[in-house]
C-alpha positions as CSV (number, residue, x, y, z in Angstrom):
1,X,-5.4,40.8,7.4
2,X,-5.0,38.3,4.6
3,X,-7.9,36.1,3.6
4,X,-7.1,32.7,2.3
5,X,-9.0,30.5,-0.1
6,X,-7.9,27.3,1.7
7,X,-7.9,27.1,5.5
8,X,-6.4,23.7,6.1
9,X,-3.9,22.2,8.6
10,X,-1.9,19.1,7.8
11,X,0.5,17.6,10.3
12,X,2.4,14.8,8.5
13,X,4.1,13.2,11.5
14,X,5.1,9.9,12.9
15,X,4.1,6.5,11.6
16,X,6.7,3.8,12.6
17,X,7.0,0.3,11.5
18,X,9.3,-0.3,14.6
19,X,7.6,-0.2,18.0
20,X,10.0,2.1,19.8
21,X,12.2,5.2,19.2
22,X,15.8,5.3,20.2
23,X,15.0,6.6,23.7
24,X,12.4,3.9,24.3
25,X,9.2,6.0,23.8
26,X,6.5,4.2,21.8
27,X,5.4,5.5,18.5
28,X,2.1,6.6,19.9
29,X,3.8,8.6,22.6
30,X,6.1,10.4,20.2
31,X,3.3,11.0,17.7
32,X,1.2,12.6,20.4
33,X,4.1,14.9,21.4
34,X,4.7,16.0,17.8
35,X,1.1,16.4,17.0
36,X,0.9,18.8,20.0
37,X,3.9,20.7,18.7
38,X,2.3,21.1,15.3
39,X,-1.1,22.2,16.8
40,X,0.6,24.8,19.0
41,X,2.6,26.2,16.1
42,X,-0.6,26.4,14.0
43,X,-2.6,28.2,16.7
44,X,0.2,30.6,17.7
45,X,1.6,31.5,14.3
46,X,-1.0,31.1,11.6
47,X,-2.2,34.7,11.5
48,X,1.2,36.4,11.9
49,X,2.9,34.1,9.4
50,X,0.0,34.0,7.0
51,X,-0.1,30.2,6.4
52,X,-3.1,27.8,6.4
53,X,-1.2,24.5,5.9
54,X,1.7,22.8,7.8
55,X,3.3,19.6,6.9
56,X,6.2,17.8,8.6
57,X,8.1,14.5,8.4
58,X,10.6,12.7,10.7
59,X,13.0,10.1,9.5
60,X,14.5,8.2,12.5
61,X,17.1,5.6,11.9
62,X,17.2,2.5,14.1
63,X,20.2,0.3,13.4
64,X,20.3,-0.2,9.7
65,X,16.6,0.6,9.2
66,X,15.6,4.1,8.2
67,X,12.0,4.9,9.1
68,X,10.1,7.6,7.2
69,X,7.3,8.9,9.3
70,X,4.0,10.3,8.1
71,X,0.5,10.6,9.4
72,X,-2.0,13.4,8.9
73,X,-4.5,15.6,10.6
74,X,-6.9,17.7,8.5
75,X,-9.1,20.6,9.6
76,X,-11.6,21.7,6.9
77,X,-13.2,24.9,5.7
78,X,-16.1,25.2,3.3
79,X,-14.8,24.5,-0.2
80,X,-11.3,23.8,0.9
81,X,-9.3,20.9,-0.6
82,X,-7.9,18.4,1.8
83,X,-4.2,18.6,2.6
84,X,-2.6,15.2,3.1
85,X,0.9,13.8,3.7
86,X,1.1,13.4,-0.1
87,X,0.4,17.1,-0.7
88,X,3.3,18.9,-2.5
89,X,4.9,22.1,-1.4
90,X,7.3,24.3,-3.3
91,X,10.7,23.7,-1.7
92,X,12.5,26.8,-3.1
93,X,16.2,26.9,-2.6
94,X,16.5,23.3,-1.4
95,X,16.5,22.8,-5.2
96,X,20.0,24.2,-5.2
97,X,21.4,21.0,-3.6
98,X,19.9,19.0,-6.5
99,X,21.7,21.3,-8.9
100,X,25.0,20.8,-7.0
101,X,24.6,17.0,-7.0
102,X,24.1,17.0,-10.7
103,X,27.3,19.2,-11.2
104,X,29.2,16.8,-8.9
105,X,28.1,13.8,-10.8
106,X,29.2,15.4,-14.0
107,X,32.6,16.2,-12.4
108,X,32.9,12.5,-11.5
109,X,32.2,11.6,-15.1
110,X,34.9,14.1,-16.3
111,X,32.4,16.3,-18.1
112,X,32.9,19.3,-15.8
113,X,35.5,20.6,-13.4
114,X,34.8,22.5,-10.2
115,X,37.9,24.7,-10.5
116,X,38.2,25.3,-14.3
117,X,37.1,28.8,-15.6
118,X,33.5,28.8,-16.7
119,X,34.2,31.0,-19.7
120,X,34.4,27.9,-21.9
121,X,30.7,27.2,-21.2
122,X,29.4,30.8,-21.0
123,X,31.4,32.9,-23.5
124,X,28.6,35.4,-23.7
125,X,29.5,36.7,-20.1
126,X,33.1,37.7,-20.5
127,X,33.2,39.6,-17.2
128,X,32.7,36.2,-15.4
129,X,34.9,34.1,-17.6
130,X,37.5,33.4,-14.9
131,X,35.0,32.3,-12.2
132,X,34.7,28.7,-11.4
133,X,31.8,26.4,-10.7
134,X,33.0,26.0,-7.1
135,X,32.7,29.8,-6.6
136,X,29.2,29.7,-8.1
137,X,28.0,26.9,-5.9
138,X,29.6,28.2,-2.7
139,X,28.1,31.7,-3.2
140,X,31.5,33.4,-3.4
141,X,31.4,34.5,-7.1
142,X,30.6,38.2,-6.4
143,X,27.6,38.0,-8.8
144,X,24.5,39.7,-7.3
145,X,21.1,38.1,-7.2
146,X,18.8,38.9,-10.0
147,X,15.8,38.5,-7.7
148,X,17.2,41.3,-5.5
149,X,16.9,43.8,-8.4
150,X,14.1,46.3,-8.7
151,X,13.9,45.6,-12.4
152,X,13.2,41.9,-11.8
153,X,10.6,42.6,-9.1
154,X,8.8,44.9,-11.4
155,X,8.4,42.2,-14.0
156,X,7.3,39.7,-11.4
157,X,4.6,42.1,-10.1
158,X,3.5,43.1,-13.6
159,X,2.9,39.4,-14.5
160,X,1.2,38.8,-11.1
161,X,3.8,36.1,-10.4
162,X,3.0,34.2,-13.6
163,X,5.5,35.7,-16.1
164,X,7.7,33.1,-17.9
165,X,11.4,33.7,-17.8
166,X,14.3,32.2,-19.8
167,X,17.6,31.6,-18.0
168,X,19.1,34.3,-20.2
169,X,16.4,36.8,-19.2
170,X,17.0,36.1,-15.5
171,X,20.8,36.7,-15.9
172,X,20.2,39.9,-17.9
173,X,19.1,41.6,-14.7
174,X,22.7,41.3,-13.3
175,X,24.8,41.1,-16.5
176,X,27.6,43.7,-15.9
177,X,27.7,44.4,-19.7
178,X,24.2,45.8,-19.6
179,X,23.1,49.1,-18.3
180,X,21.6,49.2,-14.8
181,X,23.4,46.1,-13.5
182,X,24.0,46.1,-9.7
183,X,27.6,46.2,-8.5
184,X,29.4,43.0,-7.7
185,X,29.4,41.7,-4.1
186,X,32.2,40.6,-1.8
187,X,33.0,37.5,0.2
188,X,30.0,35.2,0.8
189,X,26.8,36.5,-0.7
190,X,23.7,34.4,-1.2
191,X,22.7,34.8,-4.9
192,X,20.3,32.9,-7.0
193,X,22.1,34.0,-10.1
194,X,24.9,31.6,-9.3
195,X,22.7,28.6,-9.7
196,X,21.0,29.8,-12.9
197,X,24.5,30.0,-14.4
198,X,25.2,26.5,-13.1
199,X,22.0,25.3,-14.8
200,X,23.1,26.8,-18.1
201,X,26.5,25.1,-17.8
202,X,24.8,21.7,-17.0
203,X,22.7,22.1,-20.1
204,X,25.6,22.9,-22.4
205,X,27.8,20.2,-21.0
206,X,25.1,17.5,-21.4
207,X,23.1,18.7,-24.4
208,X,19.9,18.2,-22.4
209,X,17.6,20.4,-20.5
210,X,18.1,20.8,-16.8
211,X,14.7,19.2,-16.3
212,X,15.8,16.1,-18.1
213,X,19.0,16.0,-16.0
214,X,16.9,16.2,-12.8
215,X,14.7,13.4,-13.9
216,X,17.6,11.2,-15.0
217,X,20.0,11.8,-12.1
218,X,17.9,12.8,-9.1
219,X,14.3,11.5,-9.5
220,X,15.1,8.1,-11.1
221,X,16.1,5.2,-8.9
222,X,16.4,6.9,-5.6
223,X,12.9,6.6,-4.1
224,X,12.0,10.2,-4.6
225,X,8.5,9.4,-5.9
226,X,7.0,12.6,-4.4
227,X,9.5,15.1,-5.8
228,X,9.1,17.0,-9.1
229,X,10.7,19.7,-11.2
230,X,9.4,21.8,-14.0
231,X,10.8,25.1,-15.4
232,X,7.4,26.8,-15.5
233,X,3.9,25.7,-14.9
234,X,3.5,22.2,-13.5
235,X,1.4,19.6,-15.4
236,X,-2.1,18.9,-14.0
237,X,-1.0,15.5,-12.6
238,X,1.5,17.3,-10.3
239,X,-0.4,20.6,-9.9
240,X,-3.4,18.8,-8.5
241,X,-1.3,17.7,-5.5
242,X,0.3,21.1,-4.9
243,X,-1.0,23.3,-2.0
244,X,-2.3,26.8,-2.4
245,X,0.3,29.3,-1.3
246,X,0.3,32.9,-0.2
247,X,2.7,35.9,0.1
248,X,2.5,37.4,3.6
249,X,4.4,39.6,6.1
250,X,6.9,41.3,3.8
251,X,9.7,43.5,5.0
252,X,9.2,47.2,4.3
253,X,11.7,47.3,1.4
254,X,9.6,44.7,-0.5
255,X,6.4,46.7,-0.3
256,X,6.1,46.7,-4.1
257,X,5.1,43.0,-4.0
258,X,1.9,43.8,-2.1
259,X,0.0,43.3,-5.4
260,X,0.5,39.6,-4.9
261,X,-1.1,39.6,-1.4
262,X,-4.2,37.4,-1.0
263,X,-3.6,35.6,-4.3
264,X,-3.0,31.9,-4.6
265,X,0.6,31.8,-5.9
266,X,1.2,28.2,-5.3
267,X,0.4,27.1,-8.8
268,X,2.0,29.9,-10.8
269,X,4.9,29.7,-13.2
270,X,8.1,28.8,-11.4
271,X,10.5,29.8,-14.2
272,X,11.6,32.8,-12.0
273,X,13.5,30.2,-9.8
274,X,14.4,27.2,-12.0
275,X,17.6,25.5,-10.8
276,X,17.8,28.0,-7.9
277,X,14.4,27.0,-6.5
278,X,11.8,25.5,-8.8
279,X,11.2,22.0,-7.4
280,X,8.2,20.7,-5.4
281,X,8.1,17.8,-2.9
282,X,6.6,16.4,0.2
283,X,8.4,16.8,3.5
284,X,8.8,13.0,3.6
285,X,10.8,13.2,0.3
286,X,12.9,16.0,1.8
287,X,14.0,13.7,4.5
288,X,14.9,11.0,1.9
289,X,16.8,13.7,-0.1
290,X,18.8,14.7,2.9
291,X,19.8,11.1,3.6
292,X,20.8,10.6,0.0
293,X,23.0,13.7,0.0
294,X,24.8,13.1,3.3
295,X,24.9,9.3,3.7
296,X,23.4,7.8,0.6
297,X,24.6,6.4,-2.8
298,X,23.8,9.4,-4.9
299,X,27.4,10.7,-4.5
300,X,30.6,8.8,-3.8
301,X,32.7,9.9,-0.9
302,X,35.1,12.1,-2.9
303,X,32.2,14.1,-4.4
304,X,30.4,14.2,-1.0
305,X,33.6,15.8,0.4
306,X,33.3,18.4,-2.3
307,X,29.6,18.9,-1.5
308,X,30.4,19.6,2.2
309,X,33.6,21.6,1.7
310,X,32.9,24.9,3.5
311,X,33.3,28.6,3.3
312,X,32.6,30.8,6.2
313,X,29.3,32.7,6.0
314,X,31.0,35.5,7.8
315,X,34.0,35.9,5.6
316,X,33.5,33.8,2.5
317,X,36.9,32.2,3.1
318,X,37.4,28.4,3.1
319,X,37.1,26.8,6.6
320,X,37.7,23.2,7.7
321,X,34.7,23.1,10.0
322,X,32.3,25.4,11.8
323,X,33.3,26.5,15.3
324,X,31.8,28.4,18.2
325,X,33.4,31.6,16.9
326,X,32.4,30.9,13.2
327,X,29.3,28.9,13.6
328,X,27.8,28.9,10.1
329,X,29.3,27.4,6.9
330,X,28.1,27.1,3.3
331,X,29.1,24.1,1.2
332,X,28.0,23.6,-2.5
333,X,24.3,24.3,-2.1
334,X,24.2,23.0,1.5
335,X,24.4,24.7,4.9
336,X,25.9,23.6,8.2
337,X,26.0,25.1,11.6
338,X,26.9,24.3,15.2
339,X,23.9,23.1,17.3
340,X,24.2,23.1,21.0
341,X,27.4,22.2,22.8
342,X,28.4,19.1,20.9
343,X,26.6,18.9,17.5
344,X,27.1,20.0,14.0
345,X,24.0,19.8,11.8
346,X,23.1,20.2,8.1
347,X,20.0,22.3,7.5
348,X,18.5,24.4,4.7
349,X,15.5,26.5,4.3
350,X,14.0,27.2,0.9
351,X,11.4,29.9,0.2
352,X,9.3,30.9,-2.8
353,X,6.5,33.5,-3.1
354,X,4.1,30.9,-1.8
355,X,5.8,28.5,0.6
356,X,8.7,27.7,3.0
357,X,10.4,24.4,3.5
358,X,13.2,23.4,5.9
359,X,15.1,20.2,6.5
360,X,17.7,19.4,9.2
361,X,19.9,16.4,9.4
362,X,21.3,15.6,12.9
363,X,24.2,13.2,12.5
364,X,24.5,12.6,16.3
365,X,21.0,11.0,16.3
366,X,20.9,9.9,12.6
367,X,17.7,11.9,12.5
368,X,16.2,14.0,9.7
369,X,13.3,16.4,10.2
370,X,11.5,18.3,7.4
371,X,8.8,20.9,7.7
372,X,6.8,23.0,5.2
373,X,4.2,25.7,5.3
374,X,2.1,27.4,2.6
375,X,3.2,31.0,3.0
376,X,6.2,33.2,2.3
377,X,7.4,35.8,4.7
378,X,10.5,37.9,5.1
379,X,9.4,39.5,8.3
380,X,8.3,36.7,10.6
381,X,9.5,33.1,10.1
382,X,8.9,30.5,12.7
383,X,9.5,27.2,11.0
384,X,13.0,27.0,12.5
385,X,11.4,27.0,15.9
386,X,8.8,24.5,14.8
387,X,11.6,22.1,13.6
388,X,13.5,22.6,16.9
389,X,10.3,21.8,18.9
390,X,9.8,18.6,16.9
391,X,13.5,17.7,17.5
392,X,12.9,18.1,21.3
393,X,9.7,16.0,21.1
394,X,11.6,13.2,19.3
395,X,14.9,13.3,21.3
396,X,14.1,15.0,24.5
397,X,17.3,17.1,24.0
398,X,16.3,20.5,25.3
399,X,19.8,21.6,26.1
400,X,20.9,21.6,22.5
401,X,18.0,23.8,21.4
402,X,18.5,26.2,24.3
403,X,22.2,26.5,23.5
404,X,21.4,27.0,19.8
405,X,19.0,29.8,20.6
406,X,21.6,31.5,22.7
407,X,24.1,31.5,19.9
408,X,24.6,34.9,18.3
409,X,23.6,35.4,14.7
410,X,26.3,36.1,12.1
């Protein structure tokens, strides 16, 4: 059993400025329902998933008004810091959508092309010279993930999660021109290497660091005041708001990471993830980010069409839309799936060695929900069920959740 230094529960839930939800329930009634969902999840899953903090946010649109919803409940342990709705979680691979948006803005400005060979920008990797940014961002490049290699995991453990990596070092674990590189993959294959290469291209095309580009294009002027990015250890002003995080419930093939068990990994060097997963945010900002991507001004309609152009997660081939027979699609750093009998949703889960975060955008209800917990697990992961239960508490739509649960996995 893992012992945690911080034993705190935060449910950042529903605080409306409008008196009623879309189905007529009052904010107090909905808040009570969602608080009950969070409490039940905490009680039933805390030990097996190894978390001590849960945070969630719901953004429910009424007419033209978007309502970001946050309130908090804190349970305390001796010496534990308070977790509040302003507490920051590592959001892992949700960072990839920020990388994709930056690429698409540069495409709009004529600085990059989605379909031109990347060899111009990355001549040091001749084996990949004919690949395109579109294939990198859609996970169809064939480049394996550096973080799936034993060589990388050994360095991560040796540094107790606090080793600092350059982008070139990360890519060296899968460079086919170096000894020991894993073989290429086929079709759709989720690989963090793709987004590290995209980061390198962004930096060469702009002459600025990826961190500067995130600040300029994502974090400035869009209301994301509780989202941050650093390619390493975060400064004290940000780190002081970040939750402690823990590695828990690993699959058998990742047994070598047990050296990180029981350690607070929530404040360690994030350079192992960078543009593939290095950002931190509150769940409330994750709901804002989802709205910006799918309905907001951060992209024009042509680039949003690029963002949401799909490949099948079964075959890796382009598809116009997900269907009952092919229910999961990957865009450019974003995910979509069928949900129940009559919905398609956009959802994405990010994970680091210390946290999990998940958002879902439900166009049918103009609803966004985001949840985060302070543990990482490849064996037992219940935050999808948590988000579904919150969805039911807000909408009352149990049929969609039941149908989604009955849907076979790819």
